[in-house]
N, C-alpha and C positions, 0 to 999 in steps of 0.2 A: 183872556188868552184865546187866540183864534187857532183852531186845529184844521189842518188841511184834510180834505176828503181822501186824498191819497194815503195819508199817514194813518187814517182811522181804520184801515183794513178793508174798506169797500173798494171794489174795482170800478173805476171810472173810465168809460171808453173815451179814447182820444182819437180824433180824426174821423174819417169816413167810416160808416158801419160796413161790416163785411157783407158781401153779396155772393150768392152762389149762382153760377150760370145754369140755364135750363138745358143747354145743349153744348156739346164740345165737338169740334172738328179736329181730326188728327191724321197723321200719316199712317201708312200700312204697318209701320214698325210697332204701333201701339194697338194692333188689332187682336191681341191675345185674349183668351178667355178670362184670365185674371184681371186684365185692365178693364174689360167690359163689365165684369162682375162688380169691380170696385166702383165704377161710375154709376152703375144701376143701383147699387146699395145706397149711394148718396143722392139718388133721385135725379141724376143727370143723364140725358139721352146722348148716346155716342153716335156720331156720324163719322164712321171710320170705314174705309174700303177694306174688304177682306183680301188676304193673300190667296193666291191661286191654290196652294196646297190646303188651306183651311176651308176654302169655298167648296172643294171637292168632298169634304167630310159632311158638311151641313147643306141640306137642300135649301133652295131659296124660299123666302117667306111666302111669296106668291104661290108657289107650288103647294105649300102646306095649307094655305087658306082655301085653295081651289079643291083640295081633297077633303075639306071639312075638318081638318085637324089644325089646332093652333098650339103653339108652344107657350 
């Protein structure tokens, strides 16, 4: 009697393997701290322009590095 791998309790991947992007580009709508933190936690770089009201809160990265401080 032949048993199927599917029926034996082992997970058999079907189709293309999953891939994770290294970088994600998005609109300003997705520029919140929560969205950026989620992507960073999964190892994905976010390329998202900041909203004007959020950019006023955080100094640009170039300013921080020129002052000898990094985040």
